[in-house]
N, C-alpha and C positions, 0 to 999 in steps of 0.2 A: 632767736632770736630770727624772723621772718629773710625769707627774700624776695627783695620785688621778683618779682616775670619780668621777662623782657621785654620792651617793647615795641607795638607790630604797630606800621604804618597803617593807619583807619585805610585810606585808598590803595594800600596793593593792592595787586592783582594775584586773582589765582590760577596756579600752572596748571594743576585738572579743566578748569575752566578753557580756559585755551588751549589746550590736546586736544578738548573736545570742539573747540571753532576749527580749532585747527585741520581737522582729518571731517567735518562734514560740510566745512565754506571755507574750506579754504583755497577751490579757487579763485571763490568773489576776494578775497583777501582781507577779510573778514578779523581775521587775529591779527592782526598786524595792528586794523585799527585799538582794535579792542589792547593791547596794549604801547601803543600810544604810537608805533612804527604809521605814522598818515603817509606819507613818502611809498613805500614799502609799497603798503592796499596803494595806493591807485597807480605805481605803475601794474601789479598781478591787475586788480578792476581794467585797469587799459587796454591791458595787453588779452583779457576776455574777448571784451568788447572786441575787438579789432578779428581779432580769428574768429566772433561770429557772425560779423562786418562782411567776410572774405567771401566764409561759408553760403551763407545769402547770396553774393552774388555770383556765389562758382552754383548757385543751385538753381535763381529763377532770372539770372543773362543768359543772351546770350554771350558764353567766352569763350575768344579761342582756344583750339585745346592746347597752344604755348605754353593755357598757366595753369592748365591740371596737377601742376606742382605744388598748387595754392593748398589743394584740400590737404592731401599728407601734410605738409607747413600747418596748417590752423590743427588738425589732429594731433602734430606732434608738440604742437606747443601748449594744447589741454592735457595731453598726460606731461608734459615740463612745470606747469603751471600744477596738480593736483601732487607731482613729484619733491618741486617747491614748498610744498605746505608739510607734508612728510617732514620733509629737513629740518623747517623749522621748529614743527613741534618738536623734533627731537634737541635740537639745539638751542632756540634763547633758553636762556634764563632770567634774564633780565627783559624788565618793560626800557622805554624811550627811557626817565633819567635814571637807569642804571639803579631802581632801587629790585630784588631779586623778585621774581614771586616766592607768594605761599601756598601750602601748605593747608 
């Protein structure tokens, strides 16, 4: 008697691909789009754009010395985005629909 192999969802996402995307393009939120977490990806992309815009204003504009803390805040924001992506790569095991990732 033969045993049928377990059914695998053809649209299931690969965890290794998710981890690689998170490690290489994590600050853009690309891994969140891959897994279907569109809002979270949009938040990460928005934070990245806000940091770059603030840094551009600080670099090209004439900004009072009182706003120099924005450069530190933006560089800290970029580091936080990368850490967030690394934590997602470790922690997230299911896509937005609740389907577990495949290997």
